[in-house]
C-alpha positions, 0 to 999 in steps of 0.5 A: 500500500502507498499514499501520495499526499500534497499540501499547499498552504497560503493559497487563496481560491476565488469563491471558496470559503472554508474547506472544499472536499471532493472525491475525483476519479483517477481517470479524471485526474489522468485526463486533467494532467493530459490537458495541462500538459498540452496547454500553457494555461496556468489556471484551472477553474473548478465547479461542481453540482451534486454528482458532476465535476467541471474543470475548465482549462483555457477553452477546454472543459472536462466533466467527470462524475463525482465519486460518492462515499467517504475518503479513508482517514489518511491522516491516521497513516501519516508518519509522525515520528520517523526518526531515522532520516537519510538524504539521497540523490534521486537518480542514484537511488533510482538506478540502484533500485532498478538494478537490484529489482531485476532480481526481485520476486516477480509477484511481490517486487520486494527489495530489502533496504538496510541502513548502516553507518555510512551505507545504504544496502539494497538487495533482492532475491528470488528462486528463479533469478538469484540475488542481487545487492547494491550499496550507496554511501550515505550520511547516517550514524544511527542504529542498523535497520532493515526494512522491505518495500515494493521496488515499483512503489519507490521507483514511482515516487522517484520518477514523480520527484524528478531530479535533486535530493530526496529524504527517506525517513524511517522508524522501524521495520513494521512502520510506514516509510516516508519519502519526500523531496529534500528541498522544500518547495512551495508545497509539501509533498509526502509519499508514504509506503507501507513496508513488506515482510521480507 
């Protein structure tokens, strides 16, 4: 399981007083991204009625049904005390995970991450392909910690984060890990990944 959470504060929205909550289908978000990528418009207009969402981008209008129901209480899974933090270069970590993940079990895609003093060790194995290990130098002096994650989930975050440095924040092998860009942007991006038994 994983959760991507973006928060932007200080933003004022015309016509919105208080809080506006709505559930948007993934397909509508994909279409919205596609529209944004194909235009230089910087403003998205949003309107809704009881069942439909309306997005205006420039001269284009996208309509989508509004999902019903209650969104899960995601705030309950946001890590609050992940005290083991390391900073890694996004591209280096992505390349190392990609190399190691080639030997991961096809179904689980599990990669073992081991934090040690000055080193991050990545490993994966399966009965069909064998095993692989890679390591990266890191600035870390805490206690040793071994945790497993789905390699594809980590790679998805690294792709979205782009270039630069990222922070990996952990607590223990049973608690969710948190990844985020190291440089603070004008928004707060957090990516939460649940660990796997390894």
